[in-house]
C-alpha positions, -999 to 999 in steps of 0.1 A, spaced: 273 513 749 257 480 757 252 445 742 280 426 725 302 457 722 299 469 757 330 488 768 346 485 734 357 516 714 354 514 676 380 527 652 366 562 654 366 562 692 390 577 717 409 544 721 422 547 685 426 585 683 458 595 666 467 559 658 469 541 625 468 504 615 501 489 602 501 481 565 503 444 574 471 447 595 453 466 568 461 438 542 450 411 567 417 429 573 411 433 536 417 396 529 399 381 558 370 358 553 337 376 555 320 355 581 291 364 604 279 350 636 249 326 633 227 322 663 224 285 672 190 271 661 168 249 682 168 213 671 136 200 656 127 167 674 100 140 673 89 131 709 59 126 731 75 145 760 59 177 772 72 213 769 95 222 799 81 257 801 47 248 815 22 249 786 16 211 788 19 208 750 40 182 732 76 195 727 88 200 691 122 215 697 153 209 719 176 237 729 213 235 735 207 236 773 188 203 769 153 218 776 123 209 754 99 234 741 67 236 719 82 265 699 116 273 684 119 301 709 110 297 746 95 332 746 69 320 721 56 293 745 20 302 755 28 295 791 58 319 791 38 345 773 10 343 797 33 344 827 50 376 814 16 392 807 4 385 842 33 403 858 28 437 873 54 457 854 45 491 868 67 488 899 97 476 879 93 504 854 89 531 880 118 518 900 140 518 870 130 553 860 134 566 896 169 550 899 180 569 867 165 601 880 181 597 914 215 593 898 209 621 873 216 597 844 185 605 823 188 643 823 225 649 825 235 623 799 211 637 774 223 673 781 259 662 778 253 643 745 234 673 731 262 697 740 289 673 726 270 670 692 267 708 691 304 712 698 317 687 673 292 697 645 272 665 644 239 684 640 253 705 612 268 675 594 234 656 597 215 686 584 238 689 553 235 652 546 197 652 548 196 683 525 217 665 499 195 634 503 163 654 496 180 673 468 185 640 450 151 627 460 130 659 461 96 643 460 98 617 487 97 641 517 61 644 526 47 612 542 14 629 553 6 639 517 25 614 495 30 618 458 6 599 435 5 594 398 -17 616 376 -41 594 356 -22 572 331 10 593 331 42 593 351 36 628 364 35 629 402 14 653 422 4 661 458 -31 671 469 -62 684 451 -47 718 441 -19 702 421 -44 677 406 -66 707 395 -35 724 379 -27 693 359 -63 687 349 -67 722 335 -35 718 314 -48 685 301 -81 700 291 -63 729 274 -34 711 256 -42 673 258 -27 644 277 1 639 252 14 675 256 11 671 294 33 640 296 59 655 273 62 689 288 53 689 325 79 677 351 83 679 388 102 711 397 139 715 406 153 716 441 168 751 449 187 764 479 173 795 496 180 815 527 153 811 553 144 846 566 131 832 600 166 821 612 190 829 583 197 793 576 202 779 541 175 754 533 163 734 503 132 745 484 115 717 464 94 734 437 62 718 424 63 718 386 84 731 357 73 736 321 101 747 298 119 772 319 90 783 341 86 770 377 50 767 389 44 769 426 10 756 437 -4 771 469 -36 776 488 -41 806 511 -34 783 540 -1 771 528 9 805 515 3 825 547 -24 807 567 -51 831 554 -30 862 562 -23 852 598 13 841 593 35 868 577 67 849 583 54 819 564 46 842 535 81 857 537 96 822 536 75 813 505 86 846 488 123 838 496 119 804 479 105 820 447 131 848 447 159 821 450 144 803 420 144 836 401 181 841 409 187 806 394 173 819 361 138 804 362 106 822 354 81 819 382 43 816 383 25 813 416 -8 795 414 -26 808 445 -60 793 452 -61 781 416 -54 816 402 -22 823 382 0 851 395 33 862 380 58 861 409 
């Protein structure tokens, strides 16, 4: 660890392993004033003196060390910024990296940390937490293709295939029926056949008790080139069936009973 807590173990660290706070300490901690450290601010001044950091501008601030500056932070002074930019950082960076490599810090520390997290179950705990998060927020998980609102409704969709699905329903039944009956689909656990790991399937839409999964040939099996992807998609739909849902796969805008 570095920074303000360098060398200090927190209450979950090894320094406190097997130890408990006394009841008196617990009460004192509960009732302590909630204060936080506030970084000292530079004093705003009115002077004709020049900035001490070399920009030759009139100083506006005075620091605790007595130096005057044109900005509230000396790192914002134009002269300081230019001096830093003019430095050749390549040698310093390469030296730092080489030192870590020579001492084996970069490689060995990462390997050790990785093995430690494997042994104590950190990765598994994180995976479960993320799954629970997406289960409760099942439609926020695709930043590359974010959800947008369909016309003047509250129905969310992703991509042109889902838009086409909603538009066809609107033309057939009307916008009022659409808003009252179409919802984003449920989140369902399924067993991934590629590695036998339990994962979360976030379905597209549900109407009454029927889940509609919208796919193109590419997202279904990459135009027949990825059989494992197809098996994963089938596993998702089978899991939804076991949950008691009816399933309709809309593949390349064609309806298929799954």
